BATORVEX-870758 format. One record per residue (C-alpha): residue number from 1; x, y, z. Coordinates in steps of 0.5 Angstrom, whole numbers, plus 500, padded with zeros to 3 digits. Each point is the difference from the previous one (the first is absolute). Example, Ala and Ser with C-alpha at 12.3 -4.5 7.8 and 13.67 -1.06 7.14 Angstrom:
BEGIN
<rec num="1" xx="525" yy="491" zz="516"/>
<rec num="2" xx="502" yy="507" zz="498"/>
This chain:
BEGIN
<rec num="1" xx="156" yy="748" zz="803"/>
<rec num="2" xx="504" yy="503" zz="506"/>
<rec num="3" xx="505" yy="496" zz="503"/>
<rec num="4" xx="504" yy="501" zz="506"/>
<rec num="5" xx="506" yy="497" zz="504"/>
<rec num="6" xx="503" yy="501" zz="506"/>
<rec num="7" xx="507" yy="499" zz="504"/>
<rec num="8" xx="503" yy="502" zz="507"/>
<rec num="9" xx="506" yy="504" zz="501"/>
<rec num="10" xx="504" yy="502" zz="506"/>
<rec num="11" xx="503" yy="507" zz="501"/>
<rec num="12" xx="506" yy="500" zz="504"/>
<rec num="13" xx="502" yy="507" zz="504"/>
<rec num="14" xx="507" yy="503" zz="499"/>
<rec num="15" xx="499" yy="502" zz="508"/>
<rec num="16" xx="495" yy="497" zz="504"/>
<rec num="17" xx="494" yy="505" zz="500"/>
<rec num="18" xx="498" yy="502" zz="507"/>
<rec num="19" xx="493" yy="502" zz="502"/>
<rec num="20" xx="496" yy="501" zz="506"/>
<rec num="21" xx="497" yy="493" zz="498"/>
<rec num="22" xx="507" yy="496" zz="500"/>
<rec num="23" xx="506" yy="500" zz="495"/>
<rec num="24" xx="499" yy="497" zz="493"/>
<rec num="25" xx="505" yy="496" zz="497"/>
<rec num="26" xx="496" yy="498" zz="494"/>
<rec num="27" xx="493" yy="500" zz="497"/>
<rec num="28" xx="496" yy="495" zz="496"/>
<rec num="29" xx="495" yy="502" zz="494"/>
<rec num="30" xx="498" yy="497" zz="494"/>
<rec num="31" xx="500" yy="503" zz="492"/>
<rec num="32" xx="493" yy="499" zz="496"/>
<rec num="33" xx="501" yy="500" zz="493"/>
<rec num="34" xx="494" yy="501" zz="495"/>
<rec num="35" xx="500" yy="498" zz="493"/>
<rec num="36" xx="495" yy="499" zz="494"/>
<rec num="37" xx="500" yy="493" zz="498"/>
<rec num="38" xx="501" yy="502" zz="492"/>
<rec num="39" xx="506" yy="504" zz="502"/>
<rec num="40" xx="504" yy="497" zz="506"/>
<rec num="41" xx="506" yy="504" zz="499"/>
<rec num="42" xx="497" yy="507" zz="502"/>
<rec num="43" xx="499" yy="499" zz="507"/>
<rec num="44" xx="498" yy="505" zz="506"/>
<rec num="45" xx="503" yy="499" zz="507"/>
<rec num="46" xx="497" yy="502" zz="507"/>
<rec num="47" xx="503" yy="499" zz="507"/>
<rec num="48" xx="497" yy="497" zz="506"/>
<rec num="49" xx="504" yy="503" zz="505"/>
<rec num="50" xx="499" yy="498" zz="507"/>
<rec num="51" xx="503" yy="504" zz="507"/>
<rec num="52" xx="499" yy="495" zz="506"/>
<rec num="53" xx="496" yy="502" zz="505"/>
<rec num="54" xx="497" yy="506" zz="496"/>
<rec num="55" xx="497" yy="497" zz="493"/>
<rec num="56" xx="493" yy="498" zz="501"/>
<rec num="57" xx="502" yy="494" zz="495"/>
<rec num="58" xx="505" yy="498" zz="505"/>
<rec num="59" xx="496" yy="494" zz="502"/>
<rec num="60" xx="499" yy="492" zz="498"/>
<rec num="61" xx="498" yy="499" zz="493"/>
<rec num="62" xx="503" yy="506" zz="497"/>
<rec num="63" xx="503" yy="495" zz="494"/>
<rec num="64" xx="494" yy="496" zz="500"/>
<rec num="65" xx="496" yy="507" zz="498"/>
<rec num="66" xx="506" yy="502" zz="495"/>
<rec num="67" xx="499" yy="493" zz="497"/>
<rec num="68" xx="493" yy="501" zz="500"/>
<rec num="69" xx="500" yy="507" zz="496"/>
<rec num="70" xx="505" yy="497" zz="495"/>
<rec num="71" xx="496" yy="494" zz="498"/>
<rec num="72" xx="494" yy="504" zz="500"/>
<rec num="73" xx="502" yy="507" zz="497"/>
<rec num="74" xx="496" yy="500" zz="494"/>
<rec num="75" xx="494" yy="500" zz="504"/>
<rec num="76" xx="502" yy="504" zz="505"/>
<rec num="77" xx="503" yy="506" zz="496"/>
<rec num="78" xx="494" yy="504" zz="500"/>
<rec num="79" xx="498" yy="499" zz="507"/>
<rec num="80" xx="507" yy="499" zz="504"/>
<rec num="81" xx="500" yy="507" zz="504"/>
<rec num="82" xx="493" yy="497" zz="504"/>
<rec num="83" xx="503" yy="493" zz="500"/>
<rec num="84" xx="506" yy="502" zz="503"/>
<rec num="85" xx="498" yy="505" zz="504"/>
<rec num="86" xx="503" yy="497" zz="507"/>
<rec num="87" xx="506" yy="498" zz="496"/>
<rec num="88" xx="503" yy="507" zz="498"/>
<rec num="89" xx="507" yy="498" zz="499"/>
<rec num="90" xx="497" yy="494" zz="495"/>
<rec num="91" xx="496" yy="506" zz="497"/>
<rec num="92" xx="505" yy="504" zz="499"/>
<rec num="93" xx="504" yy="495" zz="496"/>
<rec num="94" xx="495" yy="499" zz="496"/>
<rec num="95" xx="498" yy="507" zz="498"/>
<rec num="96" xx="507" yy="502" zz="499"/>
<rec num="97" xx="501" yy="494" zz="495"/>
<rec num="98" xx="493" yy="501" zz="496"/>
<rec num="99" xx="503" yy="508" zz="499"/>
<rec num="100" xx="507" yy="497" zz="498"/>
<rec num="101" xx="497" yy="495" zz="495"/>
<rec num="102" xx="495" yy="506" zz="497"/>
<rec num="103" xx="506" yy="504" zz="499"/>
<rec num="104" xx="504" yy="501" zz="493"/>
<rec num="105" xx="507" yy="498" zz="504"/>
<rec num="106" xx="501" yy="496" zz="506"/>
<rec num="107" xx="502" yy="503" zz="506"/>
<rec num="108" xx="496" yy="507" zz="498"/>
<rec num="109" xx="494" yy="500" zz="503"/>
<rec num="110" xx="498" yy="508" zz="500"/>
<rec num="111" xx="504" yy="503" zz="494"/>
<rec num="112" xx="502" yy="507" zz="503"/>
<rec num="113" xx="506" yy="505" zz="500"/>
<rec num="114" xx="503" yy="495" zz="506"/>
<rec num="115" xx="500" yy="494" zz="496"/>
<rec num="116" xx="503" yy="504" zz="494"/>
<rec num="117" xx="506" yy="502" zz="505"/>
<rec num="118" xx="498" yy="507" zz="500"/>
<rec num="119" xx="498" yy="501" zz="507"/>
<rec num="120" xx="501" yy="497" zz="507"/>
<rec num="121" xx="496" yy="499" zz="506"/>
<rec num="122" xx="502" yy="504" zz="506"/>
<rec num="123" xx="501" yy="495" zz="506"/>
<rec num="124" xx="502" yy="499" zz="507"/>
<rec num="125" xx="506" yy="497" zz="502"/>
<rec num="126" xx="498" yy="494" zz="505"/>
<rec num="127" xx="504" yy="499" zz="506"/>
<rec num="128" xx="500" yy="493" zz="503"/>
<rec num="129" xx="500" yy="499" zz="508"/>
<rec num="130" xx="506" yy="497" zz="502"/>
<rec num="131" xx="506" yy="502" zz="505"/>
<rec num="132" xx="501" yy="508" zz="501"/>
<rec num="133" xx="506" yy="500" zz="496"/>
<rec num="134" xx="497" yy="496" zz="494"/>
<rec num="135" xx="494" yy="505" zz="500"/>
<rec num="136" xx="505" yy="506" zz="500"/>
<rec num="137" xx="504" yy="497" zz="494"/>
<rec num="138" xx="493" yy="499" zz="496"/>
<rec num="139" xx="499" yy="507" zz="501"/>
<rec num="140" xx="506" yy="502" zz="498"/>
<rec num="141" xx="500" yy="496" zz="493"/>
<rec num="142" xx="493" yy="502" zz="499"/>
<rec num="143" xx="502" yy="508" zz="501"/>
<rec num="144" xx="506" yy="499" zz="495"/>
<rec num="145" xx="496" yy="496" zz="495"/>
<rec num="146" xx="496" yy="507" zz="499"/>
<rec num="147" xx="493" yy="498" zz="504"/>
<rec num="148" xx="497" yy="506" zz="503"/>
<rec num="149" xx="494" yy="496" zz="504"/>
<rec num="150" xx="502" yy="494" zz="505"/>
<rec num="151" xx="495" yy="495" zz="503"/>
<rec num="152" xx="503" yy="497" zz="507"/>
<rec num="153" xx="497" yy="494" zz="503"/>
<rec num="154" xx="499" yy="501" zz="507"/>
<rec num="155" xx="497" yy="496" zz="506"/>
<rec num="156" xx="505" yy="494" zz="501"/>
<rec num="157" xx="506" yy="503" zz="503"/>
<rec num="158" xx="500" yy="505" zz="506"/>
<rec num="159" xx="496" yy="506" zz="498"/>
<rec num="160" xx="505" yy="504" zz="503"/>
<rec num="161" xx="506" yy="498" zz="496"/>
<rec num="162" xx="495" yy="501" zz="493"/>
<rec num="163" xx="498" yy="507" zz="503"/>
<rec num="164" xx="507" yy="502" zz="500"/>
<rec num="165" xx="502" yy="498" zz="493"/>
<rec num="166" xx="494" yy="504" zz="498"/>
<rec num="167" xx="502" yy="506" zz="504"/>
<rec num="168" xx="507" yy="499" zz="497"/>
<rec num="169" xx="497" yy="500" zz="493"/>
<rec num="170" xx="496" yy="506" zz="501"/>
<rec num="171" xx="505" yy="504" zz="503"/>
<rec num="172" xx="504" yy="499" zz="494"/>
<rec num="173" xx="495" yy="501" zz="495"/>
<rec num="174" xx="493" yy="504" zz="500"/>
<rec num="175" xx="494" yy="498" zz="498"/>
<rec num="176" xx="500" yy="504" zz="494"/>
<rec num="177" xx="506" yy="496" zz="498"/>
<rec num="178" xx="499" yy="493" zz="503"/>
<rec num="179" xx="493" yy="497" zz="501"/>
<rec num="180" xx="499" yy="495" zz="505"/>
<rec num="181" xx="495" yy="495" zz="501"/>
<rec num="182" xx="500" yy="494" zz="505"/>
<rec num="183" xx="496" yy="493" zz="500"/>
<rec num="184" xx="498" yy="497" zz="507"/>
<rec num="185" xx="497" yy="494" zz="497"/>
<rec num="186" xx="495" yy="501" zz="506"/>
<rec num="187" xx="506" yy="499" zz="505"/>
<rec num="188" xx="497" yy="505" zz="505"/>
<rec num="189" xx="494" yy="499" zz="505"/>
<rec num="190" xx="494" yy="505" zz="500"/>
<rec num="191" xx="502" yy="503" zz="506"/>
<rec num="192" xx="508" yy="501" zz="498"/>
<rec num="193" xx="498" yy="503" zz="493"/>
<rec num="194" xx="498" yy="507" zz="502"/>
<rec num="195" xx="507" yy="501" zz="504"/>
<rec num="196" xx="504" yy="497" zz="494"/>
<rec num="197" xx="496" yy="504" zz="495"/>
<rec num="198" xx="501" yy="507" zz="504"/>
<rec num="199" xx="508" yy="499" zz="500"/>
<rec num="200" xx="500" yy="498" zz="492"/>
<rec num="201" xx="496" yy="506" zz="498"/>
<rec num="202" xx="506" yy="504" zz="504"/>
<rec num="203" xx="504" yy="497" zz="494"/>
<rec num="204" xx="496" yy="502" zz="494"/>
<rec num="205" xx="498" yy="493" zz="499"/>
<rec num="206" xx="496" yy="500" zz="493"/>
<rec num="207" xx="496" yy="494" zz="503"/>
<rec num="208" xx="499" yy="494" zz="504"/>
<rec num="209" xx="498" yy="493" zz="497"/>
<rec num="210" xx="495" yy="496" zz="504"/>
<rec num="211" xx="502" yy="502" zz="507"/>
<rec num="212" xx="496" yy="495" zz="504"/>
<rec num="213" xx="498" yy="493" zz="498"/>
<rec num="214" xx="494" yy="500" zz="494"/>
<rec num="215" xx="493" yy="498" zz="503"/>
<rec num="216" xx="500" yy="505" zz="505"/>
<rec num="217" xx="495" yy="505" zz="496"/>
<rec num="218" xx="498" yy="505" zz="506"/>
<rec num="219" xx="507" yy="500" zz="503"/>
<rec num="220" xx="503" yy="502" zz="493"/>
<rec num="221" xx="494" yy="505" zz="499"/>
<rec num="222" xx="502" yy="503" zz="506"/>
<rec num="223" xx="507" yy="501" zz="498"/>
<rec num="224" xx="499" yy="502" zz="493"/>
<rec num="225" xx="495" yy="506" zz="503"/>
<rec num="226" xx="505" yy="502" zz="505"/>
<rec num="227" xx="507" yy="499" zz="497"/>
<rec num="228" xx="505" yy="505" zz="499"/>
<rec num="229" xx="503" yy="497" zz="494"/>
<rec num="230" xx="496" yy="496" zz="494"/>
<rec num="231" xx="499" yy="493" zz="501"/>
<rec num="232" xx="500" yy="495" zz="494"/>
<rec num="233" xx="496" yy="493" zz="500"/>
<rec num="234" xx="503" yy="494" zz="498"/>
<rec num="235" xx="499" yy="493" zz="503"/>
<rec num="236" xx="493" yy="503" zz="502"/>
<rec num="237" xx="498" yy="500" zz="492"/>
<rec num="238" xx="502" yy="492" zz="499"/>
<rec num="239" xx="494" yy="495" zz="500"/>
<rec num="240" xx="495" yy="506" zz="499"/>
<rec num="241" xx="497" yy="498" zz="493"/>
<rec num="242" xx="493" yy="502" zz="500"/>
<rec num="243" xx="499" yy="508" zz="498"/>
<rec num="244" xx="495" yy="501" zz="505"/>
<rec num="245" xx="505" yy="498" zz="505"/>
<rec num="246" xx="505" yy="504" zz="497"/>
<rec num="247" xx="496" yy="506" zz="501"/>
<rec num="248" xx="498" yy="498" zz="507"/>
<rec num="249" xx="507" yy="499" zz="502"/>
<rec num="250" xx="502" yy="507" zz="497"/>
<rec num="251" xx="495" yy="504" zz="503"/>
<rec num="252" xx="500" yy="497" zz="507"/>
<rec num="253" xx="508" yy="501" zz="500"/>
<rec num="254" xx="501" yy="506" zz="495"/>
<rec num="255" xx="507" yy="499" zz="500"/>
<rec num="256" xx="505" yy="506" zz="496"/>
<rec num="257" xx="503" yy="494" zz="495"/>
<rec num="258" xx="498" yy="494" zz="497"/>
<rec num="259" xx="506" yy="495" zz="498"/>
<rec num="260" xx="498" yy="496" zz="494"/>
<rec num="261" xx="504" yy="493" zz="499"/>
<rec num="262" xx="496" yy="497" zz="494"/>
<rec num="263" xx="503" yy="493" zz="502"/>
<rec num="264" xx="497" yy="500" zz="506"/>
<rec num="265" xx="494" yy="504" zz="499"/>
<rec num="266" xx="497" yy="496" zz="494"/>
<rec num="267" xx="504" yy="503" zz="494"/>
<rec num="268" xx="498" yy="507" zz="496"/>
<rec num="269" xx="493" yy="499" zz="500"/>
<rec num="270" xx="499" yy="499" zz="507"/>
<rec num="271" xx="506" yy="506" zz="501"/>
<rec num="272" xx="496" yy="505" zz="496"/>
<rec num="273" xx="494" yy="499" zz="505"/>
<rec num="274" xx="504" yy="502" zz="506"/>
<rec num="275" xx="502" yy="506" zz="496"/>
<rec num="276" xx="493" yy="502" zz="499"/>
<rec num="277" xx="499" yy="499" zz="507"/>
<rec num="278" xx="506" yy="504" zz="502"/>
<rec num="279" xx="497" yy="506" zz="495"/>
<rec num="280" xx="493" yy="499" zz="504"/>
<rec num="281" xx="504" yy="502" zz="507"/>
<rec num="282" xx="505" yy="505" zz="497"/>
<rec num="283" xx="506" yy="495" zz="502"/>
<rec num="284" xx="506" yy="500" zz="496"/>
<rec num="285" xx="503" yy="493" zz="498"/>
<rec num="286" xx="506" yy="497" zz="496"/>
<rec num="287" xx="502" yy="493" zz="497"/>
<rec num="288" xx="505" yy="495" zz="503"/>
<rec num="289" xx="502" yy="494" zz="498"/>
<rec num="290" xx="500" yy="494" zz="505"/>
<rec num="291" xx="507" yy="496" zz="499"/>
<rec num="292" xx="498" yy="497" zz="493"/>
<rec num="293" xx="505" yy="498" zz="495"/>
<rec num="294" xx="501" yy="505" zz="494"/>
<rec num="295" xx="495" yy="497" zz="496"/>
<rec num="296" xx="495" yy="502" zz="505"/>
<rec num="297" xx="503" yy="507" zz="501"/>
<rec num="298" xx="501" yy="501" zz="493"/>
<rec num="299" xx="492" yy="500" zz="500"/>
<rec num="300" xx="499" yy="504" zz="506"/>
<rec num="301" xx="505" yy="505" zz="497"/>
<rec num="302" xx="496" yy="501" zz="494"/>
<rec num="303" xx="494" yy="500" zz="503"/>
<rec num="304" xx="502" yy="505" zz="505"/>
<rec num="305" xx="503" yy="505" zz="495"/>
<rec num="306" xx="493" yy="501" zz="496"/>
<rec num="307" xx="497" yy="502" zz="507"/>
<rec num="308" xx="504" yy="507" zz="499"/>
<rec num="309" xx="501" yy="500" zz="508"/>
<rec num="310" xx="506" yy="505" zz="501"/>
<rec num="311" xx="502" yy="497" zz="507"/>
<rec num="312" xx="506" yy="495" zz="501"/>
<rec num="313" xx="497" yy="493" zz="499"/>
<rec num="314" xx="502" yy="494" zz="504"/>
<rec num="315" xx="503" yy="496" zz="494"/>
<rec num="316" xx="508" yy="499" zz="502"/>
<rec num="317" xx="499" yy="493" zz="502"/>
<rec num="318" xx="503" yy="496" zz="494"/>
<rec num="319" xx="507" yy="501" zz="502"/>
<rec num="320" xx="500" yy="496" zz="506"/>
<rec num="321" xx="500" yy="493" zz="497"/>
<rec num="322" xx="506" yy="496" zz="497"/>
<rec num="323" xx="496" yy="496" zz="495"/>
<rec num="324" xx="495" yy="505" zz="498"/>
<rec num="325" xx="497" yy="499" zz="493"/>
<rec num="326" xx="504" yy="505" zz="494"/>
<rec num="327" xx="495" yy="505" zz="498"/>
<rec num="328" xx="503" yy="507" zz="498"/>
<rec num="329" xx="498" yy="504" zz="506"/>
<rec num="330" xx="506" yy="504" zz="504"/>
<rec num="331" xx="500" yy="506" zz="505"/>
<rec num="332" xx="504" yy="506" zz="498"/>
<rec num="333" xx="500" yy="506" zz="505"/>
<rec num="334" xx="494" yy="498" zz="504"/>
<rec num="335" xx="495" yy="498" zz="494"/>
<rec num="336" xx="498" yy="494" zz="497"/>
<rec num="337" xx="502" yy="499" zz="493"/>
<rec num="338" xx="498" yy="495" zz="494"/>
<rec num="339" xx="505" yy="499" zz="494"/>
<rec num="340" xx="496" yy="501" zz="494"/>
């Protein structure tokens, strides 16, 4: 018989993380542990990570839902994807705990050259919003650490100041040496977005994530049709659970890229549906963590490696917490590695 238990946790940021939705100093979540009644020492662990104001699970009753899942896990184990469709973070936690439990060694969900420490995963260096000096210091630190792809959050400060930072970067480094991505988190209006995209394109920006707020399909479709630089959908995908609705969204907007965050989309099975949809419209994609602890990041990284996507992935968030869970992940020369 399958058994489950859970415990809450709170991660604390080393430095407040600034986004266009506000500043984060800590974030809450839960770990779900699965085990068989006849072998309680071997456990699989999954993470239910919540991003305030963004996660569909950020609503009253989430702990009751987790408790319900744990109390009924034996009967839910073959149908949790359907039962938890509207609770993507809980679904992701159960899915990864199931995979972990089935593995021969705890923490190894997808054995590969990555888990054996033979290969790393190229990742982007994330530049958090903050004062201009703080952002510039982050950029210097990332370049010194060997990153050749940077992703900068924009939209919460004065755009002119943000643009100057990007200008300075591009003057120092060509697009062949340094790939620049920006993430607006929906900060711009449909009216101002075209002008901003035109200016960013002059700096050879690789792509912009979510230039306008999610939910404006026709406005986003018009932007994607006429954009001078690739547009990636991020928040737009969150809360879309049915495969037919996923196809409708993608075919309506026709973005250049999709950003896959398994912890927000419902896990790996749900993310694979988005990859299928991306392939159908000839869109690219990459995988991004969503400020999970190293438990969630470990699972996402192992899964991502199996997809053989050569683009830099968004898996560098594990270093931002003071009290992260100890997992043998580390970053070297702009790549995420795992000790064997």
